[in-house]
Structures are given as structure tokens and as C-alpha cells.
C-alpha positions as CSV (number, residue, x, y, z in Angstrom):
1,M,-23.3,-17.6,-2.7
2,T,-20.0,-19.9,-3.5
3,N,-20.2,-23.1,-4.0
4,E,-16.6,-25.1,-4.2
5,T,-16.2,-28.6,-5.0
6,P,-15.0,-30.9,-2.4
7,D,-12.2,-32.8,-4.3
8,N,-10.4,-31.1,-7.3
9,D,-12.3,-27.5,-8.4
10,V,-13.1,-24.2,-7.1
11,A,-16.6,-22.5,-8.3
12,V,-18.2,-19.5,-8.0
13,T,-21.7,-18.7,-9.0
14,T,-23.0,-15.5,-8.3
15,S,-21.6,-12.7,-6.7
16,K,-22.1,-8.6,-6.5
17,K,-19.3,-6.0,-7.2
18,I,-19.1,-2.8,-6.2
19,P,-18.1,-0.7,-9.5
20,V,-14.3,-1.2,-10.0
21,A,-13.6,2.6,-11.4
22,A,-16.4,3.9,-9.3
23,N,-15.9,7.9,-9.4
24,T,-14.1,8.0,-12.5
25,G,-17.1,8.0,-15.2
26,A,-15.3,5.2,-17.1
27,V,-15.6,1.3,-16.0
28,A,-13.1,-0.8,-18.0
29,A,-13.9,-4.5,-18.6
30,V,-11.6,-6.5,-15.5
31,G,-10.0,-9.7,-16.3
32,L,-11.4,-11.3,-13.0
33,D,-14.8,-10.4,-14.1
34,L,-14.7,-12.6,-17.2
35,Q,-13.4,-15.1,-14.8
36,E,-17.1,-15.2,-13.3
37,G,-18.5,-18.7,-12.6
38,K,-15.5,-20.5,-14.4
39,V,-14.5,-23.6,-12.7
40,I,-10.8,-23.5,-11.7
41,P,-9.0,-27.0,-10.8
42,R,-7.0,-27.1,-7.7
43,K,-4.3,-28.4,-9.4
44,Q,-3.5,-25.3,-11.3
45,V,-4.1,-23.4,-8.1
46,F,-1.5,-25.1,-5.8
47,S,0.8,-25.9,-9.1
48,W,0.8,-21.5,-9.5
49,A,1.1,-21.0,-5.9
50,L,4.1,-23.6,-5.7
51,W,5.8,-21.2,-8.0
52,D,6.5,-18.8,-4.5
53,W,7.7,-22.0,-2.6
54,A,10.0,-22.2,-5.6
55,T,11.4,-19.1,-5.5
56,Q,11.0,-18.5,-2.2
57,P,14.9,-19.7,-1.4
58,F,16.2,-16.2,-3.5
59,N,14.8,-14.0,-1.0
60,S,14.9,-16.1,2.2
61,V,18.3,-17.2,2.4
62,I,20.1,-15.7,-0.3
63,I,18.8,-11.3,-0.1
64,T,17.9,-11.9,3.1
65,F,19.3,-14.3,5.8
66,V,22.4,-15.9,4.8
67,F,24.2,-15.2,1.3
68,S,23.4,-11.3,2.2
69,V,24.9,-12.0,5.7
70,Y,28.1,-13.2,4.6
71,L,28.7,-10.9,1.7
72,T,28.3,-8.1,4.5
73,S,30.7,-9.7,7.1
74,S,34.3,-8.6,7.7
75,L,35.5,-11.5,5.6
76,F,34.5,-9.3,2.7
77,L,36.4,-5.8,3.9
78,P,39.2,-4.4,2.2
79,A,43.1,-5.2,3.4
80,G,43.5,-2.6,6.4
81,V,40.1,-2.0,7.0
82,T,38.6,-3.0,10.3
83,P,35.1,-2.9,11.4
84,D,33.6,0.4,12.7
85,E,33.5,0.8,16.4
86,S,30.4,-0.3,16.8
87,G,31.0,-3.6,14.7
88,E,29.3,-2.5,11.6
89,N,30.7,-3.0,8.0
90,A,28.8,0.3,6.7
91,I,31.0,0.0,3.8
92,L,29.9,-3.3,2.7
93,T,26.2,-2.7,3.7
94,S,26.2,0.3,2.1
95,G,27.6,-1.0,-1.3
96,L,25.1,-3.5,-1.3
97,G,22.2,-0.9,-1.2
98,W,23.8,0.6,-3.9
99,A,23.9,-2.3,-6.1
100,V,20.1,-3.4,-5.4
101,G,19.0,0.4,-5.8
102,A,20.9,0.4,-9.4
103,A,18.9,-3.0,-9.8
104,G,15.9,-1.1,-9.3
105,I,16.2,1.0,-12.1
106,L,16.6,-1.9,-14.8
107,I,13.6,-3.5,-13.5
108,A,12.1,0.0,-13.9
109,V,13.1,0.5,-17.9
110,L,12.2,-3.1,-18.7
111,A,9.2,-4.5,-16.6
112,P,6.4,-2.9,-18.4
113,V,7.3,-3.5,-21.7
114,M,8.0,-7.0,-21.0
115,G,4.7,-7.6,-19.4
116,Q,3.1,-5.7,-22.6
117,R,5.3,-7.7,-25.2
118,A,3.9,-11.1,-23.3
119,D,0.2,-10.0,-23.2
120,A,0.3,-9.4,-27.2
121,A,1.8,-12.8,-28.0
122,G,0.4,-14.9,-25.5
123,R,3.8,-15.8,-23.9
124,R,3.2,-15.4,-20.0
125,K,4.1,-18.6,-19.3
126,L,7.4,-18.8,-21.6
127,W,8.8,-15.7,-20.4
128,L,7.8,-16.9,-16.8
129,G,9.9,-19.8,-17.7
130,L,13.0,-17.9,-19.2
131,A,13.2,-15.3,-16.2
132,T,13.1,-18.3,-14.0
133,G,15.6,-20.4,-16.0
134,A,18.2,-16.9,-15.6
135,L,17.6,-16.7,-11.5
136,V,18.8,-20.2,-11.2
137,I,21.9,-19.4,-13.3
138,T,22.3,-16.1,-11.5
139,T,22.2,-18.1,-8.1
140,A,24.3,-20.8,-9.2
141,L,26.9,-18.4,-9.9
142,M,26.8,-16.9,-6.1
143,F,28.9,-20.4,-5.7
144,F,32.1,-18.5,-7.1
145,V,31.9,-15.6,-4.6
146,E,34.4,-16.4,-2.1
147,A,35.4,-14.9,1.3
148,D,37.3,-12.1,-0.6
149,Y,36.7,-8.1,-0.8
150,S,38.2,-8.8,-4.7
151,F,34.8,-10.6,-4.6
152,F,32.6,-8.4,-3.0
153,W,31.0,-6.5,-6.1
154,F,30.7,-9.8,-8.5
155,G,28.7,-11.0,-5.4
156,A,26.7,-7.6,-5.0
157,A,26.0,-7.4,-8.8
158,L,24.7,-11.1,-8.6
159,I,22.2,-10.4,-6.1
160,A,21.5,-7.0,-8.1
161,I,20.9,-9.1,-11.5
162,G,19.2,-11.8,-10.1
163,S,16.8,-9.5,-8.6
164,V,16.2,-8.1,-12.0
165,F,15.1,-11.7,-13.2
166,S,13.6,-12.4,-10.5
167,E,11.2,-9.4,-10.8
168,L,10.8,-10.2,-14.6
169,A,9.9,-13.8,-13.7
170,G,7.0,-12.0,-11.0
171,V,5.7,-10.0,-13.2
172,N,4.5,-12.6,-15.5
173,Y,3.4,-14.7,-12.7
174,N,1.4,-12.2,-10.6
175,A,-0.6,-11.5,-14.4
176,M,-1.0,-15.3,-13.8
177,L,-3.3,-15.0,-10.8
178,V,-5.9,-13.8,-12.5
179,Q,-6.1,-17.3,-14.8
180,V,-6.4,-19.4,-11.5
181,S,-9.0,-17.4,-9.7
182,T,-12.4,-15.7,-9.6
183,P,-13.8,-12.1,-8.1
184,K,-14.6,-14.4,-4.4
185,T,-11.1,-16.0,-4.3
186,V,-8.6,-13.7,-5.4
187,G,-7.7,-12.5,-1.9
188,R,-7.3,-16.1,-0.6
189,I,-5.2,-17.3,-3.9
190,S,-3.1,-14.6,-3.5
191,G,-2.7,-14.9,0.2
192,L,-1.8,-18.9,-0.6
193,G,0.6,-18.2,-3.1
194,W,2.6,-15.5,-0.7
195,G,1.9,-17.8,2.0
196,F,3.7,-20.7,0.3
197,G,6.4,-18.6,-0.4
198,Y,7.4,-17.9,3.6
199,L,6.3,-21.9,4.3
200,G,8.8,-22.5,1.8
201,G,11.7,-20.3,3.4
202,I,11.3,-21.8,6.7
203,V,12.0,-25.4,5.1
204,A,14.8,-23.8,3.2
205,L,16.3,-22.2,6.4
206,A,15.3,-25.3,8.6
207,I,17.8,-26.9,5.9
208,V,20.6,-24.3,6.4
209,I,20.6,-25.2,10.0
210,V,20.5,-28.7,9.8
211,M,23.4,-28.4,7.7
212,Q,25.3,-26.3,10.1
213,Q,24.2,-28.1,13.2
214,N,26.4,-31.4,11.8
215,G,29.1,-29.4,10.7
216,W,28.1,-28.6,7.5
217,F,28.4,-32.6,6.6
218,G,32.2,-32.2,6.2
219,I,31.7,-29.6,3.8
220,P,34.9,-27.1,4.3
221,T,33.8,-23.6,5.5
222,E,37.4,-21.7,4.6
223,S,36.6,-18.9,1.9
224,G,32.7,-19.2,2.5
225,L,32.6,-22.6,0.7
226,N,29.6,-23.5,2.7
227,I,27.6,-20.7,1.9
228,R,28.4,-21.1,-1.6
229,V,27.2,-24.8,-1.6
230,V,23.6,-23.2,0.0
231,A,23.5,-20.9,-2.9
232,L,24.0,-24.0,-5.4
233,G,21.2,-25.8,-3.4
234,C,18.8,-22.7,-3.5
235,A,19.1,-23.0,-7.6
236,V,18.4,-26.5,-7.3
237,W,15.5,-25.9,-5.2
238,T,14.0,-23.2,-7.8
239,I,14.8,-25.9,-10.5
240,I,12.8,-28.9,-8.7
241,F,9.6,-26.6,-7.3
242,A,8.8,-24.5,-10.3
243,I,8.2,-27.3,-12.6
244,P,4.3,-27.6,-11.5
245,I,3.4,-24.2,-13.0
246,F,4.6,-24.8,-16.5
247,L,2.9,-28.3,-16.8
248,N,-0.4,-27.4,-15.3
249,V,-0.9,-23.5,-15.7
250,P,-2.0,-23.3,-19.6
251,E,-0.7,-20.4,-21.3
252,A,-3.1,-17.6,-21.5
253,P,-4.4,-16.8,-25.3
254,P,-3.0,-13.6,-26.8
255,G,-4.5,-10.0,-25.7
256,A,-7.3,-9.3,-27.9
257,G,-6.7,-6.2,-30.1
258,R,-3.0,-5.6,-28.9
259,A,-0.8,-5.2,-31.6
260,R,2.6,-7.1,-31.3
261,V,5.3,-4.5,-32.5
262,G,9.2,-3.9,-31.8
263,F,10.9,-4.0,-28.4
264,F,12.0,-0.3,-28.8
265,A,8.1,1.1,-30.1
266,S,6.6,-1.0,-27.5
267,Y,7.5,2.1,-25.6
268,G,5.6,4.3,-27.4
269,E,2.5,1.7,-27.2
270,L,3.2,2.0,-23.6
271,G,2.8,5.7,-22.8
272,K,-0.4,5.7,-25.1
273,D,-1.8,2.6,-23.0
274,I,-0.8,4.4,-20.1
275,A,-3.3,7.5,-21.0
276,R,-5.6,4.8,-21.4
277,L,-5.5,3.6,-18.3
278,F,-5.9,6.9,-16.7
279,R,-8.9,7.3,-18.5
280,E,-10.6,4.3,-18.5
281,S,-9.5,2.4,-14.7
282,R,-8.7,5.3,-12.6
283,P,-7.9,3.4,-9.2
284,T,-5.4,1.3,-11.2
285,F,-3.7,4.4,-12.0
286,W,-3.4,5.6,-8.8
287,F,-3.1,2.6,-6.8
288,L,0.2,2.2,-8.9
289,L,1.4,5.3,-8.0
290,A,0.8,4.6,-4.3
291,S,1.9,1.1,-4.1
292,A,5.1,2.1,-5.5
293,V,6.3,3.6,-2.6
294,F,5.0,1.7,0.1
295,R,6.0,-1.4,-1.9
296,D,9.6,-0.4,-1.8
297,G,9.3,-0.2,2.1
298,L,7.9,-3.6,2.4
299,A,10.9,-4.9,0.6
300,G,13.3,-3.0,2.1
301,V,12.2,-4.8,5.2
302,F,13.0,-7.9,4.4
303,T,16.5,-7.4,1.9
304,F,18.2,-5.5,5.1
305,G,16.6,-7.3,8.0
306,A,18.8,-9.9,8.6
307,I,21.7,-7.1,8.0
308,I,20.3,-5.3,10.8
309,A,19.5,-7.9,13.0
310,A,23.4,-9.1,12.8
311,T,24.9,-5.7,12.7
312,V,22.8,-3.8,15.1
313,F,21.6,-6.0,17.6
314,G,24.8,-8.3,17.6
315,F,23.0,-11.9,16.2
316,S,25.3,-14.6,15.4
317,P,25.0,-15.8,11.9
318,M,22.9,-18.7,13.9
319,Q,20.7,-16.5,15.6
320,V,19.8,-14.7,12.1
321,I,19.2,-17.7,10.5
322,I,16.9,-18.9,13.9
323,F,15.1,-15.7,13.4
324,G,15.0,-16.3,10.0
325,I,12.9,-19.0,10.0
326,A,10.8,-17.6,13.2
327,A,9.9,-14.7,10.8
328,N,8.9,-16.7,7.9
329,L,6.5,-18.8,9.9
330,V,4.8,-15.5,11.1
331,A,4.7,-14.1,7.7
332,G,3.1,-17.2,6.1
333,V,0.7,-18.0,8.7
334,S,-0.3,-14.2,8.9
335,T,-0.5,-13.9,5.0
336,I,-2.6,-16.8,4.5
337,L,-5.4,-15.9,6.9
338,A,-5.1,-12.3,6.1
339,G,-6.1,-13.4,2.1
340,R,-9.4,-14.5,3.9
341,L,-9.8,-10.9,5.5
342,D,-8.9,-9.6,2.4
343,D,-11.9,-11.2,0.4
344,R,-14.2,-10.2,3.3
345,L,-13.6,-7.1,4.1
346,G,-11.0,-5.4,0.7
347,A,-7.8,-5.6,0.0
348,R,-7.3,-1.6,0.9
349,A,-8.6,-2.1,4.2
350,V,-5.6,-4.9,4.8
351,I,-3.3,-2.8,3.3
352,L,-3.3,0.3,5.4
353,W,-3.9,-1.5,8.9
354,A,-0.3,-3.3,7.3
355,L,1.0,-0.4,6.8
356,G,0.1,1.5,10.1
357,G,1.3,-1.7,11.8
358,L,5.0,-1.6,10.3
359,V,5.4,1.9,10.9
360,V,5.0,1.5,14.6
361,A,7.1,-1.5,15.2
362,G,9.7,-0.2,13.1
363,L,10.2,3.0,15.3
364,V,10.3,0.8,18.2
365,V,13.3,-1.2,16.9
366,F,15.0,2.1,15.8
367,F,14.3,3.9,19.4
368,A,14.6,0.8,21.4
369,R,18.1,-0.6,19.7
370,D,20.0,-0.1,23.1
371,L,17.9,-2.5,25.0
372,G,19.2,-5.7,23.4
373,T,18.1,-8.5,21.4
374,T,14.9,-9.1,23.0
375,V,13.6,-5.6,21.2
376,F,14.3,-6.9,17.9
377,W,12.9,-10.4,18.6
378,I,9.5,-8.9,19.5
379,F,9.1,-6.2,17.3
380,G,11.1,-7.6,14.0
381,L,8.6,-10.7,14.1
382,I,5.7,-8.2,14.6
383,L,7.2,-6.4,11.2
384,C,7.4,-9.9,9.8
385,L,3.4,-10.7,10.7
386,F,2.4,-7.3,8.9
387,V,4.8,-7.6,5.5
388,G,3.2,-10.5,4.5
389,P,-0.8,-9.2,4.3
390,A,0.6,-6.0,2.5
391,Q,1.8,-7.8,-0.1
392,A,-0.6,-10.2,-1.1
393,A,-3.4,-7.7,-0.6
394,S,-1.5,-5.1,-3.1
395,R,-1.5,-8.0,-5.6
396,S,-4.9,-8.9,-5.1
397,F,-6.1,-4.9,-4.9
398,L,-4.6,-4.8,-8.6
399,A,-5.9,-8.1,-9.9
400,R,-9.6,-6.6,-9.2
401,V,-9.0,-3.4,-11.1
402,T,-7.2,-4.4,-14.3
403,P,-8.5,-4.1,-17.7
404,A,-8.9,-7.8,-19.3
405,G,-6.3,-8.8,-21.6
406,R,-3.7,-6.3,-20.0
407,E,-2.8,-8.4,-16.8
408,G,1.0,-8.8,-18.2
409,E,1.4,-5.0,-18.9
410,I,-0.3,-3.7,-16.1
411,F,1.6,-5.9,-13.2
412,G,4.6,-4.7,-15.5
413,L,4.0,-1.4,-14.9
414,Y,3.1,-2.8,-10.9
415,A,6.9,-4.1,-11.0
416,T,8.2,-0.8,-12.4
417,T,6.5,1.8,-10.2
418,G,7.4,-0.6,-7.6
419,R,11.0,-0.6,-8.9
420,A,10.9,3.1,-10.4
421,A,10.8,4.3,-6.8
422,S,12.7,0.9,-5.6
423,F,15.8,3.6,-5.5
424,L,14.1,5.0,-2.1
425,S,14.5,2.3,0.7
426,P,18.0,1.5,-0.3
427,L,18.8,4.9,-1.0
428,A,17.2,6.3,2.1
429,W,19.4,3.3,3.8
430,A,22.4,3.6,2.5
431,A,22.1,7.3,2.5
432,G,21.1,7.3,6.5
433,I,24.4,4.9,7.3
434,A,26.5,7.3,5.2
435,I,25.1,10.3,7.1
436,F,25.2,9.1,10.6
437,H,28.1,6.3,10.2
438,S,25.9,3.8,11.6
439,T,23.9,0.7,10.0
440,A,21.2,1.6,12.6
441,W,20.1,5.0,11.1
442,G,19.2,2.8,7.8
443,I,16.1,1.5,9.9
444,L,14.7,4.9,10.1
445,G,15.3,5.3,6.1
446,I,13.0,2.1,5.7
447,V,10.2,3.4,8.2
448,L,10.0,6.7,6.4
449,I,9.2,5.2,3.1
450,L,6.7,2.9,4.8
451,A,5.1,5.9,6.4
452,V,4.6,8.0,2.9
453,G,3.6,4.7,1.3
454,F,0.8,4.9,3.9
455,V,-0.6,8.6,2.9
456,L,-0.2,7.7,-0.4
457,M,-2.5,4.6,0.4
458,Y,-4.9,6.5,2.3
459,F,-6.2,8.6,-0.2
460,V,-6.2,5.8,-3.1
461,K,-10.3,4.7,-3.6
462,D,-11.3,1.2,-3.2
463,G,-10.9,-0.5,-6.6
464,G,-14.0,-2.3,-5.5
465,R,-14.5,-6.1,-3.7
466,T,-16.7,-8.8,-3.8
467,V,-19.8,-8.7,-1.3
468,R,-20.9,-12.1,-0.5
469,S,-24.3,-12.8,-1.0
């Protein structure tokens, strides 16, 4: 039975578990198992989830719906270059794709070692703070990206660098999920975090609409100053709402038996740890590989979604923002609800259903693109319906199968395997555009990555889930 205290705490008293490393011949101690029966203060849970709200403007406003659309608009075309015959700016959209792909390579190199070192030292929260601060600075610097081609690569570089810091912060944030959940609540709490993020995106985008409808409150639009002020506002937002996690969630203790070594020596330790992971926690190993592909497809949906709306379906900047609000609302609600399905049915089932839905909806968007904006309004929102649940279930799946004391390292590998493959969607997107000279073909590239991810995930054994008793 599950007992929840009415006001401040969440407790789990008893549960039955399917073996975490079934079919491997070895069962490692899992971090969530050590949380069995613990009382988790609600303040810690909501403070942890609020970090998703704090950093969501970078994803929704900067990467997806506002700043990236600004950066790939005709304002940034080189002198003498006009939009393509279809009205697209392929030179800019593909350039942004290359920049994001390069960022993925850097994340792949850094993420697992940074997570490993945070585990060994017991400094997850410290590194979370440093990476979050760097993300704030990078976002604030976007204020200086004026509407001219000479600033395009500066803007693209800031988006790429911000993506690196966002992902490195996410490594430690995701590892902290084990500190604020139990085996019976991990799905709900993971979904709560993602849901908070999407709902935060709604509020941030709504603020942008209010500003636009009120003439940007007198802010000049020359040189993109209005959009640059929005970027600065996103940085302030992150500072304000990230504070609770640092005040209310305790630092994790150093990992037992984890040696503290130099930075480059950490790569040698990492190789040994991966081999041990294969021996002792086989579901974790295979899931990291399978999720690498489908999570990059999920990232592609939101990274290039607004660009598709603007360049393929002809959405105006205001229509893009309104769609962004609707998208975040759909994703936020579906993610919170899917968290309960995760705890009941298992994360693997949620992931597979979500990926299947994404592939079907993506194909409709591509093949029916000539039928007008209604196609994207319907099936673009259906895409968003499935993205959040897949992301949240992926995080809870990994939390269920991660050996105790190695959460930072494993979630670092989670970032690395995802970002080691993170060139797939950007490069499939950029290659499709380059070959067929149309942004629409980038859609099919992203769908292809999602389909491959579905097939790989289908062959991953369920890492175990809590069963209600």
C-alpha cells in the first residue's frame, strides 16, 4: 500500500518489485531501492520540479519558438541573398542545425565525466549551480545579437553553447530525481518536473504575446531589440525560479567507494565503469544505447518545430508563439497525466506508445504539408502530446535501473549517449534540406530518427517497475 501524508511529506511503506536486472544474471543495488520507506518532504519535491520551470524559457522561448525563429528569419540573410523560392531561408536553418550538432559532440565528451566527478565528490548541487549560472550568462548575451548576418554565427554559437550548459546542468538535476522520489512515486515526480517545465513555457510565451500586443511597451523593434530584450528576460526568469532547488534540496553524499581522480584520468575510470555497468546492470546499459537515438529525435521535434511552422506552413511570428503556448499546454498536461500511467504500467510501455504516436503524426505533417496550416495545428499538437510523456518516462526508466551512488555518472552517460547521437537529428535535418533544397524535408529526417529509436527501444527489456500491493 502507498501512504501519503496529507500536508508535507510523501512516504512509501511497502511495495513489490520486479527484479531490476532480470535476465542478466546480476542484480545491482539500485539507488531508488535505498529510498524505500523514506519520507520525502513535499517542499523538496516541488523545489526540485521548479528547476524545470526555471530553465524552460531557454527551451521554449530561445531554442524553439522565438529566438531561433528570429535568428533564421530573412533579417539575417547575407547582403544580396533573398529567401528561397518557397520563402524559406535554408542557408540559415541548416547553419543553425550544424551549430546544434557541434554542441552535441561537446556534450558527449563532457557529460559522463562531469557526472562521475560530481558523484565521487558529493557535489551534484554545486555543479548544477555552476552550469545553471553559465546558462543564465549565455542567455543574457543573446541581447547583443543584432538583426544582421554578421551576428548570425554569434547567435547560433550562443544557442549551441547554451545547449551544452543546459545539458550539463540537466545531468545533475536528473540525478537528483533519486533524492526526491521513491520506487512508487518516481514516475509521477519525473512527470511533475517535465509538466512544470512545459507549463512554465506557457507562462513565458504568454508574456511575450502580451508584450507584442502592447507594442512591446515602447521597446524599439529596430535591430531586433524587442527579441533581444526577451532573451534578457529569460535569463532573469531562470535566476528567480532556480533558487528553491538550491535552498531546499540537500546535497547528495559522496558516492561510496568512488575514487576521486584527475579530469583526464576520469575517462579511464569511465571505461571501467561502463564495463562494470554491462556486467551488473544490463538493462541500464542497453537502455542508454536505445534511448540515445529516440531522445535525439524528441529534441529535434522541439528544436526545429517552430522553424517548420514558420518556413514550411507560413506561420507569422505571433502565430508561432500562440502555437507554442498551445504546444506547451498539451505537452505539460499529457506529461503529468502520463506520469501516473508510468507508475502503473511501466516506463517502457509509455515510451513505446509515445514514439509510435510521434512517428505517425510526423509522417502526416510531412505528406500533408500542402493542405495548409490546419494540418500543422492538428498534428503538430499531437506531436507535442507524445513528446513530454516519452521524455519523462525515459528519465524514470533510468532512475529505476541505476545502481546506487552512481546516479550522476549514469545520468551523465544518459546525456552522453543521447548527445553522442545528438548529431543525428540536426544532421538529418540539415542534410534533408541541403539535398532537396526545402526545409520540409528536414521533417522526414526527424521522423526517421524517431522510427529507428522505436525499433531499438522495442528490444530493450523492461528494467523493472513497482507493482501496487
